[in-house]
Residue frames relative to the residue before (quaternion, step in Angstrom):
aa qw qx qy qz dx dy dz
M 1.0000 0.0000 0.0000 0.0000 0.00 0.00 0.00
K 0.6425 0.5319 -0.3027 0.4612 3.52 1.05 -0.92
I 0.6494 0.5242 -0.3129 0.4533 3.56 1.00 -0.88
K 0.6417 0.5257 -0.3242 0.4548 3.59 0.96 -0.86
K 0.6442 0.5268 -0.3209 0.4522 3.55 1.03 -0.83
E 0.6424 0.5190 -0.3155 0.4673 3.58 1.02 -0.81
Y 0.6415 0.5159 -0.3209 0.4684 3.59 1.02 -0.81
L 0.6357 0.5347 -0.3199 0.4557 3.56 1.04 -0.81
I 0.6560 0.5016 -0.3054 0.4742 3.58 0.96 -0.89
L 0.6419 0.5242 -0.3146 0.4628 3.58 0.99 -0.87
G 0.6504 0.5239 -0.3160 0.4502 3.57 1.01 -0.84
V 0.6364 0.5271 -0.3207 0.4628 3.54 1.04 -0.82
I 0.6455 0.5221 -0.3170 0.4585 3.58 0.98 -0.88
I 0.6565 0.5093 -0.3104 0.4618 3.57 0.93 -0.91
A 0.6543 0.5149 -0.3111 0.4582 3.57 0.94 -0.88
A 0.6556 0.5123 -0.3107 0.4596 3.57 0.97 -0.87
L 0.6432 0.5191 -0.3150 0.4664 3.56 1.02 -0.83
A 0.6403 0.5277 -0.3223 0.4558 3.56 1.00 -0.83
V 0.6489 0.5098 -0.3127 0.4704 3.58 0.97 -0.86
Y 0.6408 0.5357 -0.3196 0.4474 3.57 0.98 -0.89
L 0.6787 0.4871 -0.2888 0.4677 3.56 0.89 -0.97
Y 0.6387 0.5263 -0.3307 0.4536 3.58 1.01 -0.76
L 0.6763 0.4930 -0.2910 0.4636 3.55 0.91 -0.96
R 0.6306 0.5297 -0.3321 0.4599 3.56 1.03 -0.80
S 0.6497 0.5084 -0.3041 0.4764 3.55 1.00 -0.85
S 0.6508 0.5211 -0.3163 0.4527 3.55 1.01 -0.82
D 0.6185 0.5526 -0.3397 0.4436 3.57 1.06 -0.82
R 0.6547 0.5206 -0.3143 0.4490 3.55 0.96 -0.86
A 0.6939 0.4824 -0.2748 0.4586 3.55 1.08 -0.68
L 0.5012 0.6797 -0.4162 0.3372 3.58 1.27 -0.09
Y 0.7630 0.2617 -0.1839 0.5617 3.59 1.20 -0.26
T 0.1964 -0.7425 0.6241 0.1439 3.52 -1.26 0.45
L 0.4774 -0.6683 0.4887 0.2942 3.53 -1.02 0.77
P 0.5512 -0.6046 0.4478 0.3608 3.60 -1.02 0.74
K 0.3212 -0.7342 0.5667 0.1913 3.55 -0.98 0.84
L 0.2369 -0.7975 0.5433 0.1125 3.56 -0.56 1.18
P 0.4812 -0.6687 0.4761 0.3076 3.60 -0.91 0.83
A 0.5578 -0.6092 0.4482 0.3418 3.56 -1.08 0.74
L 0.0069 0.7926 -0.6072 0.0555 3.55 -1.04 0.82
A 0.2403 -0.7705 0.5774 0.1231 3.57 -0.86 1.00
A 0.6123 -0.5719 0.3998 0.3717 3.57 -1.13 0.66
S 0.6578 0.5243 -0.3114 0.4421 3.58 1.02 -0.78
D 0.5916 0.5851 -0.3612 0.4210 3.60 1.24 -0.36
I 0.6604 0.5476 -0.3112 0.4090 3.59 1.04 -0.78
T 0.1072 -0.8219 0.5590 0.0234 3.55 -0.78 1.06
R 0.7985 0.0913 -0.0458 0.5933 3.59 1.23 -0.36
I 0.0815 -0.7763 0.6247 0.0222 3.56 -1.07 0.85
Q 0.0904 -0.7940 0.5996 0.0432 3.56 -0.90 0.92
M 0.1252 -0.7730 0.6205 0.0427 3.55 -0.91 1.00
T 0.0033 0.7985 -0.6007 0.0400 3.58 -0.74 1.07
R 0.1240 0.7543 -0.6373 0.0975 3.54 -0.89 1.00
P 0.7372 -0.4277 0.2464 0.4614 3.62 -1.16 0.34
G 0.8575 0.1147 -0.1140 0.4883 3.54 -0.73 1.14
E 0.7942 0.2499 -0.1289 0.5386 3.61 1.15 -0.01
T 0.0101 0.7577 -0.6525 0.0079 3.54 -1.11 0.82
A 0.0126 -0.7857 0.6183 -0.0133 3.57 -0.93 0.89
V 0.1499 -0.7810 0.6032 0.0616 3.55 -1.05 0.84
L 0.1620 -0.7658 0.6184 0.0697 3.53 -0.90 1.03
V 0.0891 -0.8083 0.5820 -0.0003 3.56 -0.86 1.02
R 0.3856 -0.6937 0.5557 0.2474 3.56 -1.06 0.79
Q 0.0443 0.7921 -0.6050 0.0673 3.57 -0.78 1.06
D 0.8454 -0.0979 0.0282 0.5244 3.57 -0.65 1.15
G 0.7456 -0.4221 0.2171 0.4677 3.56 0.94 0.92
H 0.6961 0.3948 -0.2638 0.5385 3.58 1.29 -0.01
W 0.3863 -0.7143 0.5354 0.2321 3.54 -1.26 0.45
V 0.0501 -0.7835 0.6193 0.0129 3.56 -1.02 0.85
I 0.4582 -0.6164 0.5518 0.3251 3.55 -1.28 0.45
D 0.4693 -0.7753 0.3441 0.2454 3.50 -0.21 1.43
S 0.6913 0.5121 -0.3087 0.4055 3.60 0.78 -0.94
R 0.7849 0.2912 -0.1437 0.5277 3.60 1.10 -0.64
G 0.4117 -0.6996 0.4864 0.3231 3.58 1.13 -0.46
W 0.3683 0.7409 -0.4887 0.2767 3.60 1.24 0.31
P 0.4399 -0.6732 0.5167 0.2937 3.63 -0.88 0.82
V 0.3407 -0.7234 0.5675 0.1964 3.56 -1.08 0.81
D 0.5598 -0.5941 0.4560 0.3546 3.56 -1.05 0.77
P 0.4877 -0.7014 0.4247 0.2996 3.65 -0.63 1.06
K 0.6468 0.5141 -0.3273 0.4585 3.60 0.97 -0.77
T 0.6481 0.5150 -0.3127 0.4658 3.58 0.97 -0.87
A 0.6508 0.5161 -0.3152 0.4592 3.59 0.93 -0.89
Q 0.6700 0.4988 -0.3089 0.4548 3.58 0.93 -0.87
E 0.6333 0.5273 -0.3320 0.4590 3.59 1.02 -0.76
M 0.6304 0.5196 -0.3295 0.4733 3.59 1.03 -0.75
L 0.6646 0.5041 -0.3028 0.4609 3.58 0.90 -0.94
D 0.6491 0.5184 -0.3171 0.4575 3.58 0.95 -0.87
T 0.6476 0.5227 -0.3161 0.4555 3.58 1.02 -0.82
L 0.7035 0.4718 -0.2708 0.4574 3.58 0.89 -0.92
T 0.7100 0.4416 -0.2721 0.4762 3.58 0.93 -0.80
G 0.7279 0.4046 -0.2357 0.5009 3.58 1.14 -0.58
L 0.2788 0.7983 -0.4964 0.1964 3.58 1.28 0.25
T 0.0356 0.8030 -0.5885 0.0874 3.57 -0.70 1.15
L 0.2349 -0.7518 0.6028 0.1275 3.56 -0.76 1.07
T 0.1920 -0.8361 0.5099 0.0634 3.57 -0.75 1.06
A 0.8193 -0.0337 0.0463 0.5705 3.62 1.08 -0.51
L 0.4411 -0.6279 0.5659 0.3016 3.52 -1.29 0.48
V 0.2316 -0.7990 0.5450 0.1048 3.57 -0.79 1.04
A 0.8159 -0.1254 0.1398 0.5468 3.59 0.76 -0.96
E 0.1855 -0.7530 0.6203 0.1179 3.52 -1.32 0.52
S 0.4650 0.7415 -0.3920 0.2834 3.57 1.32 0.02
K 0.3489 -0.7564 0.4710 0.2902 3.62 1.26 -0.36
N 0.4470 0.6434 -0.4875 0.3854 3.59 1.16 0.53
Y 0.0686 -0.8896 0.4509 0.0248 3.53 0.65 1.24
S 0.5625 0.6202 -0.4005 0.3723 3.60 1.11 -0.49
L 0.5673 0.6026 -0.3840 0.4094 3.61 1.14 -0.53
Y 0.7714 0.3345 -0.1514 0.5198 3.54 1.11 -0.71
E 0.4298 -0.7041 0.4380 0.3573 3.60 1.36 0.14
L 0.4428 0.6562 -0.4712 0.3891 3.52 1.03 0.96
D 0.4471 0.6639 -0.4653 0.3781 3.57 1.26 0.32
D 0.7098 -0.4923 0.2982 0.4061 3.58 -1.26 0.37
E 0.6588 0.5259 -0.3138 0.4371 3.60 1.12 -0.54
H 0.7992 0.3093 -0.1438 0.4949 3.60 1.15 -0.39
K 0.6076 0.6157 -0.3686 0.3403 3.60 0.99 -0.70
V 0.2365 -0.7056 0.6447 0.1746 3.52 -1.36 0.41
N 0.1814 -0.7838 0.5860 0.0967 3.57 -0.73 1.05
I 0.0957 -0.7894 0.6059 0.0229 3.53 -0.89 1.00
K 0.0349 -0.7700 0.6371 0.0026 3.53 -0.93 0.99
A 0.0647 -0.7871 0.6127 0.0281 3.57 -1.05 0.75
W 0.1740 -0.8046 0.5652 0.0536 3.55 -0.88 1.01
Q 0.1936 -0.6849 0.6818 0.1690 3.47 -1.37 0.45
G 0.7761 -0.1018 0.0180 0.6221 3.56 -0.04 1.28
E 0.7831 -0.2499 0.2187 0.5258 3.58 -0.66 -1.13
Q 0.5941 0.5882 -0.3557 0.4178 3.60 1.26 -0.09
L 0.3435 -0.7296 0.5588 0.1933 3.57 -0.77 1.08
R 0.1191 -0.8415 0.5265 0.0217 3.58 -0.56 1.18
R 0.7761 0.1143 -0.0896 0.6136 3.60 1.19 -0.39
D 0.0876 0.7535 -0.6478 0.0695 3.55 -1.09 0.83
I 0.1902 0.8082 -0.5125 0.2192 3.54 -0.14 1.32
D 0.2816 -0.7160 0.6121 0.1827 3.56 -1.14 0.74
I 0.1909 -0.7905 0.5773 0.0726 3.55 -0.85 1.03
G 0.1777 -0.7808 0.5928 0.0855 3.55 -0.87 0.99
K 0.7547 -0.3435 0.2639 0.4927 3.56 -1.11 -0.62
A 0.6093 -0.5326 0.4339 0.3959 3.53 -1.32 0.22
A 0.5214 -0.6137 0.4913 0.3319 3.56 -1.15 0.63
P 0.6897 -0.4969 0.3150 0.4221 3.63 -1.14 0.43
T 0.6481 0.5198 -0.3251 0.4517 3.61 1.10 -0.58
F 0.3012 -0.7656 0.4893 0.2893 3.57 1.30 -0.50
R 0.5826 0.5470 -0.3910 0.4567 3.58 1.23 0.43
H 0.7442 0.2698 -0.1757 0.5852 3.54 1.32 -0.08
T 0.2409 -0.7476 0.6020 0.1441 3.54 -1.33 0.35
F 0.4274 -0.6656 0.5417 0.2842 3.56 -1.10 0.70
V 0.0447 0.8178 -0.5675 0.0844 3.59 -0.72 1.07
R 0.1665 -0.7249 0.6519 0.1477 3.51 -1.42 0.27
M 0.3130 -0.7290 0.5768 0.1948 3.54 -1.05 0.79
A 0.6085 -0.5649 0.4087 0.3789 3.57 -1.11 0.68
G 0.8228 0.2231 -0.1818 0.4901 3.55 -0.95 0.94
D 0.6920 0.3946 -0.2609 0.5453 3.59 1.28 0.12
D 0.3421 -0.7798 0.4935 0.1768 3.58 -0.64 1.12
R 0.5796 0.6289 -0.3668 0.3661 3.58 1.19 -0.34
V 0.3544 -0.6990 0.5804 0.2215 3.55 -1.30 0.47
F 0.1026 -0.8046 0.5847 0.0144 3.54 -0.89 1.02
H 0.4309 -0.5937 0.5936 0.3310 3.48 -1.43 0.13
A 0.1027 -0.7535 0.6449 0.0768 3.56 -0.98 0.88
Q 0.5213 -0.6460 0.4595 0.3157 3.54 -0.99 0.81
D 0.7704 0.3130 -0.2777 0.4810 3.56 -1.11 0.80
N 0.4500 -0.6528 0.5402 0.2821 3.54 -1.27 0.50
M 0.1662 -0.8382 0.5150 0.0677 3.57 0.14 1.30
S 0.5262 0.6419 -0.4102 0.3779 3.59 1.18 -0.41
L 0.6089 0.5699 -0.3508 0.4259 3.58 1.08 -0.68
R 0.7006 0.4707 -0.2634 0.4672 3.57 1.12 -0.64
F 0.8460 0.2594 -0.0658 0.4611 3.54 0.82 -1.03
R 0.6584 0.4978 -0.3331 0.4559 3.63 1.17 -0.07
T 0.4970 0.6386 -0.4412 0.3880 3.61 1.21 0.24
A 0.6327 -0.5276 0.4032 0.3985 3.57 -1.28 0.35
V 0.6023 -0.5796 0.4096 0.3654 3.56 -1.11 0.72
D 0.6110 0.5668 -0.3547 0.4239 3.59 1.03 -0.75
D 0.6335 0.5405 -0.3346 0.4411 3.59 1.12 -0.60
W 0.6083 0.5519 -0.3602 0.4423 3.59 1.22 -0.26
R 0.5659 0.6397 -0.3851 0.3496 3.58 1.16 -0.48
D 0.4830 -0.6290 0.5232 0.3120 3.52 -1.19 0.61
K 0.1722 -0.8341 0.5211 0.0564 3.57 -0.38 1.24
T 0.4094 0.6682 -0.5029 0.3647 3.57 1.20 0.42
V 0.0854 -0.8396 0.5364 0.0035 3.58 -0.51 1.18
L 0.7783 0.0832 -0.0774 0.6176 3.57 1.27 -0.11
A 0.1349 0.7876 -0.5885 0.1232 3.58 -0.85 0.97
F 0.2027 0.7599 -0.5958 0.1626 3.54 -0.94 0.92
N 0.5270 -0.5840 0.5077 0.3515 3.54 -1.37 0.18
R 0.4619 -0.7165 0.4447 0.2747 3.59 -0.56 1.14
E 0.6605 0.5355 -0.3164 0.4206 3.57 0.98 -0.83
D 0.6088 0.5696 -0.3576 0.4207 3.61 1.20 -0.35
I 0.6207 0.5771 -0.3451 0.4033 3.58 1.15 -0.56
Q 0.1286 -0.8184 0.5597 0.0208 3.55 -0.73 1.15
E 0.7986 0.1148 -0.0504 0.5886 3.58 1.16 -0.45
I 0.0881 -0.7797 0.6194 0.0266 3.57 -1.09 0.81
Q 0.0816 -0.7769 0.6234 0.0342 3.56 -0.91 0.95
I 0.0759 -0.8063 0.5863 -0.0191 3.55 -0.78 1.13
A 0.0056 -0.7947 0.6068 -0.0144 3.58 -0.95 0.89
Q 0.0535 0.7639 -0.6394 0.0690 3.54 -0.98 0.99
G 0.7927 -0.1462 0.0563 0.5891 3.56 -0.08 1.28
A 0.8092 -0.1977 0.1790 0.5236 3.56 -0.82 -1.06
A 0.6218 0.5433 -0.3411 0.4492 3.61 1.25 -0.27
S 0.0433 0.7975 -0.5996 0.0504 3.55 -1.08 0.70
A 0.0764 -0.7694 0.6305 0.0680 3.53 -1.31 0.26
S 0.1332 -0.7534 0.6390 0.0796 3.52 -1.16 0.73
L 0.0759 -0.8177 0.5700 -0.0255 3.56 -0.64 1.17
T 0.0830 -0.8018 0.5918 0.0076 3.54 -0.90 0.98
R 0.4391 -0.6789 0.5229 0.2699 3.54 -0.98 0.89
T 0.0339 -0.7956 0.6048 -0.0116 3.59 -0.93 0.93
P 0.6122 -0.5339 0.4062 0.4185 3.60 -1.17 0.39
A 0.4047 -0.7178 0.5122 0.2420 3.57 -0.86 0.93
K 0.3528 -0.7233 0.5552 0.2099 3.55 -1.01 0.87
A 0.4445 0.6573 -0.4758 0.3794 3.51 0.26 1.28
E 0.6054 -0.5465 0.4247 0.3931 3.52 -1.25 0.35
A 0.6590 -0.4957 0.3784 0.4205 3.54 -1.25 0.42
P 0.5038 -0.6741 0.4426 0.3095 3.60 -0.93 0.85
A 0.5828 -0.5612 0.4492 0.3791 3.53 -1.22 0.46
A 0.6766 -0.4980 0.3532 0.4116 3.55 -1.24 0.49
G 0.8173 0.2421 -0.1910 0.4867 3.54 -0.90 0.94
Q 0.6376 0.5168 -0.3276 0.4680 3.57 1.28 -0.13
P 0.5146 -0.6456 0.4521 0.3375 3.64 -1.02 0.69
A 0.5497 -0.6068 0.4586 0.3455 3.55 -1.13 0.65
P 0.5157 -0.6422 0.4580 0.3345 3.62 -0.97 0.74
V 0.2086 -0.7747 0.5896 0.0935 3.55 -1.10 0.75
A 0.0946 -0.7819 0.6145 0.0461 3.56 -1.00 0.84
W 0.1258 -0.7760 0.6156 0.0552 3.53 -1.19 0.71
Q 0.0358 -0.7995 0.5992 0.0214 3.56 -1.11 0.64
G 0.5398 -0.6285 0.4630 0.3151 3.53 -1.29 0.49
A 0.7276 -0.4343 0.3042 0.4352 3.54 -1.34 0.07
D 0.7116 0.4310 -0.2537 0.4935 3.58 1.14 -0.60
G 0.6240 -0.5622 0.3318 0.4294 3.57 1.27 0.22
Q 0.4446 0.6979 -0.4532 0.3314 3.58 1.28 -0.05
T 0.4619 -0.6889 0.4868 0.2742 3.56 -0.92 0.91
A 0.2770 -0.7699 0.5563 0.1452 3.54 -0.88 0.98
N 0.5555 -0.5718 0.4831 0.3622 3.53 -1.31 0.34
S 0.3077 -0.8068 0.4760 0.1669 3.57 -0.09 1.32
A 0.6230 0.5479 -0.3464 0.4379 3.56 1.04 -0.75
A 0.6556 0.5064 -0.3107 0.4660 3.59 1.00 -0.83
V 0.6543 0.5043 -0.3137 0.4681 3.57 0.99 -0.83
Q 0.6638 0.4955 -0.3067 0.4688 3.57 0.91 -0.86
G 0.6122 0.5428 -0.3440 0.4606 3.57 1.13 -0.65
L 0.6338 0.5188 -0.3251 0.4727 3.58 1.03 -0.76
L 0.6650 0.5005 -0.3058 0.4623 3.58 0.91 -0.91
A 0.6301 0.5299 -0.3337 0.4593 3.58 1.02 -0.77
E 0.6518 0.5197 -0.3096 0.4574 3.58 1.02 -0.81
L 0.7632 0.4126 -0.2039 0.4535 3.57 0.91 -0.91
S 0.5922 0.6446 -0.3658 0.3161 3.60 1.07 -0.62
S 0.7760 0.0761 -0.0873 0.6200 3.59 1.23 -0.30
L 0.0955 0.8519 -0.5031 0.1099 3.53 0.85 1.10
R 0.0784 -0.7783 0.6228 0.0148 3.55 -0.90 1.05
C 0.3789 -0.7372 0.5140 0.2210 3.56 -0.93 0.87
E 0.5921 -0.5450 0.4552 0.3810 3.54 -1.35 0.20
Q 0.7530 -0.2110 0.1730 0.5988 3.55 0.95 -0.94
F 0.4855 -0.6503 0.4949 0.3106 3.55 -1.28 0.30
I 0.3862 -0.6829 0.5698 0.2446 3.53 -1.28 0.47
D 0.1255 -0.8436 0.5212 0.0295 3.58 -0.41 1.20
D 0.6901 0.4898 -0.2880 0.4483 3.60 1.22 -0.28
R 0.7428 0.2700 -0.2042 0.5776 3.59 1.28 0.16
D 0.3334 -0.7117 0.5680 0.2444 3.55 -1.17 0.50
K 0.7483 -0.4086 0.2650 0.4505 3.56 -1.28 0.07
A 0.6686 0.5201 -0.3062 0.4345 3.57 1.03 -0.74
G 0.6971 0.4975 -0.2764 0.4361 3.59 1.17 -0.36
L 0.5277 0.6674 -0.3888 0.3534 3.59 1.21 0.34
G 0.5651 -0.6221 0.3862 0.3802 3.58 1.24 -0.02
A 0.7178 -0.4199 0.3307 0.4461 3.53 -1.31 -0.42
P 0.5047 -0.6527 0.4648 0.3213 3.63 -0.96 0.78
V 0.2404 -0.7529 0.5917 0.1592 3.56 -1.18 0.60
Y 0.7943 0.0555 -0.0251 0.6045 3.59 1.22 -0.29
S 0.0424 0.8052 -0.5903 0.0365 3.58 -0.94 0.81
I 0.1196 -0.7687 0.6268 0.0436 3.51 -1.20 0.73
V 0.0887 -0.7576 0.6452 0.0435 3.54 -1.02 0.90
L 0.1127 -0.7890 0.6036 0.0227 3.56 -0.81 1.06
K 0.1035 -0.8303 0.5476 0.0097 3.57 -0.65 1.14
G 0.1888 0.7267 -0.6419 0.1554 3.50 -1.07 0.91
P 0.7858 -0.1530 0.1558 0.5787 3.61 -0.86 -0.85
Q 0.7602 0.1465 -0.0829 0.6275 3.55 1.25 -0.54
E 0.3496 -0.7357 0.5404 0.2111 3.58 -1.10 0.64
Y 0.1011 -0.7848 0.6110 0.0243 3.56 -0.99 0.94
T 0.0829 -0.7885 0.6066 0.0583 3.57 -1.09 0.67
L 0.0658 -0.7491 0.6577 0.0429 3.51 -1.25 0.66
T 0.0359 -0.8052 0.5913 -0.0280 3.57 -0.77 1.07
L 0.1482 -0.7925 0.5892 0.0527 3.57 -0.85 1.03
F 0.2141 -0.7774 0.5860 0.0801 3.53 -1.17 0.77
A 0.6142 -0.5391 0.4152 0.3997 3.56 -1.24 0.37
P 0.5264 -0.6367 0.4486 0.3410 3.61 -0.97 0.74
G 0.3481 -0.7005 0.5812 0.2245 3.55 -1.04 0.81
E 0.7383 -0.4146 0.2836 0.4502 3.55 -1.29 0.11
K 0.7285 0.4192 -0.2418 0.4849 3.58 0.97 -0.83
D 0.6540 0.5392 -0.3075 0.4323 3.62 1.26 -0.29
T 0.5466 0.6691 -0.3943 0.3131 3.59 1.05 -0.82
P 0.5973 -0.2399 -0.7651 -0.0176 1.52 -1.84 1.76
K 0.4390 0.7006 -0.4649 0.3166 3.61 1.20 0.22
H 0.3626 -0.7411 0.5307 0.1940 3.55 -1.18 0.62
P 0.3840 -0.6801 0.5669 0.2619 3.60 -0.86 0.89
A 0.0419 0.7969 -0.6001 0.0553 3.57 -1.10 0.68
V 0.1556 -0.7446 0.6362 0.1287 3.54 -1.35 0.30
S 0.1594 -0.7810 0.6005 0.0642 3.51 -1.22 0.60
S 0.5376 -0.6228 0.4604 0.3334 3.56 -1.14 0.61
S 0.6766 0.5063 -0.2871 0.4510 3.58 1.23 -0.35
N 0.7603 0.2936 -0.1786 0.5512 3.59 1.25 0.00
D 0.4559 -0.7247 0.4580 0.2390 3.56 -0.96 0.87
Y 0.7348 0.4314 -0.2118 0.4787 3.58 1.21 -0.37
P 0.4550 -0.6435 0.5239 0.3230 3.62 -1.02 0.68
F 0.0987 -0.8088 0.5797 -0.0049 3.54 -1.13 0.68
L 0.4142 -0.6841 0.5426 0.2571 3.54 -1.37 0.13
L 0.2006 -0.7381 0.6329 0.1197 3.53 -1.08 0.85
S 0.5339 -0.6280 0.4517 0.3414 3.57 -1.04 0.71
E 0.6686 -0.4954 0.3698 0.4133 3.55 -1.28 0.36
D 0.6604 0.5049 -0.3107 0.4609 3.60 0.97 -0.83
Q 0.6296 0.5229 -0.3391 0.4639 3.58 0.97 -0.79
A 0.6656 0.5127 -0.3056 0.4482 3.58 0.88 -0.95
K 0.6469 0.5185 -0.3246 0.4553 3.60 0.99 -0.79
R 0.6718 0.4944 -0.3090 0.4570 3.57 0.94 -0.79
I 0.7008 0.4666 -0.2652 0.4700 3.58 1.08 -0.70
M 0.7651 0.4186 -0.2024 0.4455 3.58 0.82 -1.03
K 0.1355 0.7950 -0.5735 0.1439 3.57 0.61 1.12
N 0.5808 -0.5433 0.4638 0.3903 3.54 -1.22 0.50
P 0.5268 -0.6572 0.4237 0.3334 3.65 -0.74 0.93
A 0.6224 0.5546 -0.3501 0.4272 3.59 1.06 -0.65
D 0.5714 0.6199 -0.3806 0.3799 3.59 1.13 -0.55
Y 0.6271 0.5547 -0.3440 0.4252 3.59 1.15 -0.48
F 0.6957 0.4188 -0.2842 0.5097 3.57 1.27 0.01
K 0.4559 0.6550 -0.4723 0.3742 3.55 1.23 0.28
A 0.5840 -0.6033 0.4072 0.3594 3.56 -1.06 0.74
E 0.5275 -0.6228 0.4737 0.3309 3.56 -1.11 0.69
E 0.4486 -0.6800 0.5099 0.2765 3.54 -1.03 0.83
K 0.3816 -0.7258 0.5314 0.2127 3.54 -0.96 0.94
C-alpha cells in the first residue's frame, strides 16, 4: 500500500512538471521576433547617429565615407564595421515589455538612435542601449515597437564612441620602395639622403633586395636608420586632429621631412603649444587638417639629421 502511494505521488510530480514545461514553452511562443528586411552593405548610402546633444551624419561619396557636416574622411575599417553591424542586425530574444527603458539605457537621456538609408528609403531605424551583461548582445528597440530586444553583437562598440574616433587618422601613406630621396631639416642642421644600388649579391629567394642610402657628398648613410624612418612614415596615423587652428596658426616649424619619388610627400612638425604638450602639432601634404602626434611618435621621427650617418650597430 505504501509503495502504491509513493508511485501515485511520483506520478503527480511528473504530471505537474510536464504541465510546467508545456506552459513555459507556450509562453515563449506567445511572441515572435520582428523580421528585419535583408540589406546589403553596398545598399546603404547614408547613416545618421543621434544621441543626447549630438547628431552626426555619414555619407557615401565616390565609394568612400565622410562625416557630412565637415567632410572628414571616415576610417575605412570603422565604416565597414558599422555597415556589417547594420546589415547583419539579428534580434535573438524578447527582453521586456514594461517600457522601463532606463534599465537598459534606452531612455531619452542615454539611447543612441541609428538610421540608415538606401537613397531616400529609410532601411534601418533602431535605438541602441547598453551592452548586455554577457557583452555579446545589446539591448535595442526597433522603431514603432515599444518592446526591448536582445540584438546579437556588442553594438555599443560601434556606435557609442566619439565622432572623432570615426575619422580616418591616417595622415601619411606611401610605398616605401617608391621613395628615392629624403630631405630632412632641423633648425640649422639638415641631411639629404639618396637611394643607391646596394653593393651586395643578389638576395636569396623570397628575401627583399638590399637597399643603400648615401648623403649629398657621397657619404654612406645608416640604411637601417633610414628604413626605420620610412617604416614609421609609410602608414603614419595621428593621435587626434586639431580643429581649433588651421595650418597657418601653428607657428614656425621645428622639423621637416620631404620624401621624393613618383610623388612628393612632406611632413612638418611644430613645437608643442601649452594645450598640446607633450604632443606635437604637425601637418602633412596628404591631409587637409593639422593634427597631433604622440610624444613617442615625435621622438622616433625627429632624429638629429647627423644620426643617419652614424655607423650601423653590429
